[in-house]
C-alpha positions as CSV (number, residue, x, y, z in Angstrom):
1,M,-2.8,10.9,24.6
2,K,-4.2,10.0,21.2
3,K,-2.0,11.3,18.3
4,L,-3.3,13.1,15.2
5,Y,-1.4,12.7,11.9
6,S,-2.2,14.6,8.6
7,A,-1.9,12.5,5.5
8,L,0.3,14.9,3.6
9,M,-0.7,15.9,0.1
10,T,1.8,16.2,-2.8
11,A,1.6,19.6,-4.6
12,F,2.1,19.5,-8.4
13,N,2.6,22.2,-11.0
14,E,0.2,22.4,-13.8
15,D,2.5,20.2,-15.9
16,D,2.4,17.4,-13.3
17,T,5.9,18.0,-12.0
18,I,6.3,18.2,-8.2
19,N,5.9,21.7,-6.7
20,E,8.4,21.7,-3.9
21,S,7.5,25.0,-2.4
22,G,3.8,23.9,-2.3
23,I,4.7,20.8,-0.3
24,R,6.8,22.9,2.1
25,E,4.0,25.3,2.7
26,M,1.6,22.4,3.5
27,V,4.1,20.9,5.9
28,R,4.7,24.3,7.6
29,Y,0.9,24.9,7.9
30,N,0.5,21.5,9.6
31,I,3.2,22.2,12.0
32,D,2.8,25.9,12.7
33,H,-1.0,26.2,12.6
34,N,-2.5,22.7,13.0
35,H,0.2,21.7,15.7
36,I,-0.2,18.2,14.3
37,D,1.6,15.3,16.0
38,G,2.9,13.9,12.7
39,L,2.7,13.6,9.0
40,Y,2.0,10.4,6.9
41,V,4.0,11.0,3.8
42,G,3.4,9.1,0.5
43,G,0.0,7.6,1.1
44,S,-3.1,7.7,-1.1
45,T,-3.7,11.3,-0.2
46,G,-0.2,12.0,-1.5
47,E,-1.2,10.5,-4.8
48,S,1.8,8.2,-4.4
49,F,0.6,5.4,-6.7
50,M,0.7,7.8,-9.6
51,L,4.3,8.9,-8.9
52,S,7.6,7.6,-10.2
53,T,10.1,6.1,-7.7
54,A,12.2,9.3,-8.1
55,E,9.1,11.5,-7.4
56,R,8.2,9.5,-4.3
57,K,11.8,9.9,-3.0
58,Q,11.6,13.6,-3.7
59,A,8.4,13.9,-1.6
60,Y,10.0,12.0,1.3
61,K,13.0,14.3,1.3
62,I,11.1,17.6,1.1
63,A,8.8,16.6,4.0
64,Y,11.8,15.4,6.1
65,D,13.8,18.5,5.4
66,E,10.9,20.9,6.1
67,T,9.8,19.1,9.2
68,A,13.2,19.4,10.8
69,G,12.3,17.1,13.7
70,K,9.2,19.1,14.7
71,A,6.7,16.3,14.0
72,D,6.7,12.6,13.7
73,L,7.1,11.3,10.2
74,I,5.8,8.0,8.6
75,A,6.9,7.2,5.0
76,Q,4.4,5.0,3.1
77,V,6.6,2.9,0.9
78,G,4.2,0.2,-0.3
79,S,4.0,-0.7,-3.9
80,V,2.8,-3.7,-6.0
81,N,6.5,-3.7,-7.2
82,L,8.4,-5.3,-4.3
83,K,11.7,-4.0,-5.6
84,E,10.4,-0.5,-5.6
85,A,9.0,-0.9,-2.1
86,K,12.4,-2.1,-0.8
87,E,14.2,0.7,-2.5
88,L,11.9,3.3,-1.1
89,A,12.1,1.8,2.4
90,K,15.9,1.9,2.3
91,Y,15.9,5.5,1.1
92,A,13.5,6.6,3.8
93,V,15.6,5.0,6.5
94,E,18.8,6.6,5.0
95,L,17.0,10.0,5.2
96,G,16.3,9.5,8.8
97,Y,12.7,8.2,9.0
98,K,12.2,6.0,12.1
99,T,8.9,4.6,10.9
100,I,7.6,3.4,7.5
101,S,4.3,2.1,6.4
102,A,3.2,-0.1,3.5
103,V,0.0,-0.9,1.8
104,P,-0.2,-4.7,1.0
105,P,0.6,-5.7,-2.6
106,F,-2.6,-5.2,-4.5
107,Y,-4.5,-6.0,-7.8
108,Y,-3.2,-9.6,-8.3
109,H,-5.0,-11.2,-5.3
110,F,-1.8,-12.3,-3.7
111,T,-2.0,-15.1,-1.1
112,F,-1.4,-14.3,2.5
113,E,1.9,-16.1,2.4
114,Q,3.0,-13.8,-0.4
115,I,1.8,-10.7,1.5
116,K,3.7,-11.8,4.6
117,D,6.8,-12.4,2.6
118,Y,6.4,-8.9,1.0
119,Y,6.5,-7.2,4.5
120,D,9.3,-9.4,5.7
121,Q,11.4,-8.5,2.7
122,I,10.8,-4.8,3.0
123,L,12.0,-4.9,6.6
124,A,15.0,-7.2,6.1
125,G,18.2,-5.6,7.1
126,L,16.6,-2.2,8.0
127,D,16.6,-0.6,11.5
128,V,13.1,0.7,11.2
129,Q,9.6,0.0,12.5
130,L,6.6,-0.5,10.2
131,I,2.9,0.3,10.3
132,I,0.7,-1.9,8.1
133,Y,-1.5,0.2,5.8
134,S,-4.8,-1.7,5.8
135,I,-7.3,-0.1,3.3
136,P,-9.4,-3.0,1.9
137,A,-11.8,-0.8,-0.1
138,L,-8.9,0.4,-2.3
139,S,-6.3,-2.4,-2.1
140,G,-8.8,-5.3,-2.3
141,V,-6.8,-6.9,0.6
142,T,-8.8,-7.8,3.7
143,L,-6.6,-9.2,6.6
144,S,-8.2,-11.4,9.2
145,L,-7.4,-11.3,12.9
146,A,-5.3,-14.4,12.5
147,E,-3.4,-12.9,9.6
148,F,-2.7,-9.7,11.6
149,A,-1.3,-12.0,14.3
150,K,1.0,-13.7,11.8
151,L,2.3,-10.3,10.5
152,F,2.8,-9.0,14.1
153,E,5.2,-11.9,14.7
154,N,7.7,-9.7,13.0
155,P,8.8,-7.5,15.9
156,K,9.5,-4.6,13.6
157,I,5.8,-4.4,12.7
158,I,4.4,-2.2,15.5
159,G,0.9,-1.5,14.4
160,V,-1.6,-0.7,11.7
161,K,-3.2,2.3,9.9
162,Y,-6.7,1.0,10.0
163,T,-8.8,2.5,7.1
164,N,-11.6,0.1,7.4
165,N,-15.2,0.4,8.7
166,D,-15.2,-3.2,10.1
167,F,-15.5,-2.2,13.8
168,L,-15.8,-5.7,15.0
169,L,-12.4,-6.5,13.6
170,L,-11.1,-3.2,15.1
171,Q,-12.3,-4.2,18.5
172,R,-10.8,-7.7,18.2
173,L,-7.5,-6.2,17.1
174,R,-7.4,-3.9,20.1
175,S,-8.3,-6.7,22.5
176,A,-5.8,-9.2,21.1
177,F,-2.9,-6.7,20.6
178,P,-3.0,-4.1,23.4
179,D,0.6,-3.2,22.8
180,K,0.3,-2.5,19.0
181,K,-0.4,0.9,17.7
182,I,-3.7,1.4,15.9
183,Y,-4.2,4.6,14.0
184,F,-7.7,5.0,12.5
185,G,-7.9,6.2,9.0
186,T,-11.6,7.0,8.2
187,D,-12.0,10.6,9.2
188,E,-15.8,10.6,9.0
189,M,-16.0,7.6,11.5
190,L,-13.6,8.9,14.2
191,I,-16.6,9.0,16.6
192,S,-17.1,5.3,16.2
193,A,-13.4,4.4,16.6
194,L,-12.6,6.4,19.7
195,P,-14.4,4.1,22.2
196,L,-12.4,1.1,20.8
197,G,-9.1,2.3,22.2
198,I,-7.3,3.6,19.1
199,D,-4.0,5.3,19.6
200,G,-4.8,8.1,17.2
201,A,-5.9,8.9,13.7
202,I,-4.3,9.5,10.3
203,G,-6.4,11.4,7.7
204,S,-6.4,13.6,4.7
205,T,-9.0,16.1,6.0
206,F,-6.9,16.8,9.1
207,N,-4.8,19.0,6.8
208,L,-7.7,21.5,7.1
209,N,-9.8,20.1,9.9
210,A,-7.2,19.3,12.6
211,A,-8.5,21.7,15.2
212,R,-12.0,20.3,15.1
213,A,-10.7,16.7,15.2
214,K,-8.5,17.5,18.1
215,A,-11.4,19.1,19.9
216,E,-13.4,15.9,19.3
217,I,-10.7,13.7,20.8
218,A,-10.4,16.0,23.8
219,S,-14.2,16.1,24.3
220,Y,-14.3,12.3,24.2
221,E,-11.5,12.0,26.8
222,A,-13.4,14.5,28.9
223,G,-16.6,12.4,28.7
224,D,-18.6,15.0,26.8
225,M,-20.3,12.8,24.2
226,K,-22.8,15.5,23.2
227,K,-19.9,17.7,22.1
228,V,-18.2,14.7,20.3
229,F,-21.4,14.2,18.3
230,E,-21.7,17.9,17.4
231,L,-18.1,18.1,16.3
232,Q,-18.3,14.9,14.2
233,D,-21.5,16.1,12.6
234,V,-19.8,19.3,11.4
235,S,-16.8,17.4,10.3
236,N,-18.9,15.0,8.3
237,K,-20.8,17.8,6.6
238,F,-17.4,19.3,5.7
239,I,-16.1,16.0,4.4
240,L,-19.2,15.3,2.3
241,A,-19.0,18.8,0.8
242,L,-15.3,18.1,-0.2
243,I,-16.4,14.8,-1.8
244,D,-19.2,16.4,-3.7
245,N,-16.7,19.0,-5.0
246,D,-14.0,16.3,-6.0
247,I,-12.1,15.7,-2.8
248,Y,-8.4,15.7,-3.8
249,P,-8.2,18.8,-5.8
250,S,-10.7,20.5,-3.5
251,L,-8.5,19.9,-0.4
252,K,-5.8,21.9,-2.3
253,L,-8.3,24.5,-3.4
254,V,-9.4,25.2,0.1
255,F,-5.7,25.4,1.1
256,E,-5.4,28.1,-1.6
257,E,-8.3,30.0,0.0
258,M,-6.2,29.9,3.3
259,G,-3.1,31.3,1.6
260,V,-1.3,28.0,1.3
261,H,-0.2,27.3,-2.3
262,A,-1.0,23.6,-2.5
263,G,-0.8,23.3,-6.3
264,Y,-2.6,20.9,-8.5
265,S,-3.4,17.2,-8.4
266,K,-1.7,14.9,-10.8
267,A,-3.4,13.6,-14.0
268,P,-5.7,11.8,-14.4
269,M,-7.1,13.6,-11.4
270,S,-9.0,16.7,-12.3
271,K,-7.6,20.1,-12.8
272,P,-9.7,22.8,-11.1
273,T,-12.7,24.2,-12.9
274,A,-14.4,27.5,-12.2
275,E,-17.2,25.5,-10.6
276,M,-14.8,23.6,-8.4
277,R,-13.1,26.8,-7.3
278,A,-16.4,28.4,-6.3
279,G,-17.3,25.2,-4.4
280,A,-14.0,25.2,-2.5
281,K,-14.5,28.9,-1.6
282,K,-17.9,28.1,-0.2
283,I,-16.5,25.2,1.8
284,Y,-13.7,27.4,3.2
285,E,-16.2,30.1,4.2
286,Q,-18.7,27.7,5.8
287,Y,-16.3,25.3,7.6
288,I,-12.8,26.9,8.0
289,K,-12.9,30.6,8.0
């Protein structure tokens, strides 16, 4: 059975401090209403690369405490600062996380040897498994099939969060590594990834759209491709509406329409305007209500 993970958002107060109750409400909604298989904590949807080390730890702890074993948890610990990544990995393991994830080191065009060393150092001495976070469009790091093979030589690296529209590489990964976990990360292209044997998906819009995504997966497994297409079409209209309305704050604004106090996004992301609030209300009424 393919698993569905929500990429957990981080709620902030208007002054950019972490809103603990907002995070807890989003966790509870994902568990109690979405019946999600798991949460991916501290990824790009969680705005983690704008957080301090202490704030990232706080987000891990809140999610872990509120989940209370009722969903799988993956802590994204990656950073361009290796010392921070190692510290975050150690902290997540001490909290009780069984799985971590890490975006490759970015911005400086590191060599593959440096990237491999980064992953090996994060994992050294820790009893934990790791999912590579491959997101070339934002990290600037594109890994080849041969490079994935080198990384997978570390037995603690169990798979990849594949946020990449290179479906040829995805097919080659599935063929070459049938025992590795592949979680697809581009929500609007789920329809294209399902036939390639993914183990599930991790996405930001599943916070709001989990029921539709689950129905799409179930329809695919039942062989009803007409229904798969119809569901993906609605999901994509929903996703495009969010993007047009400024996706990160809009995800939170739609949550607010649902009675979940998701708070603000962290500067320099936008604070909600009257126009954005109106747009989010329209999105909620058209696609969620």
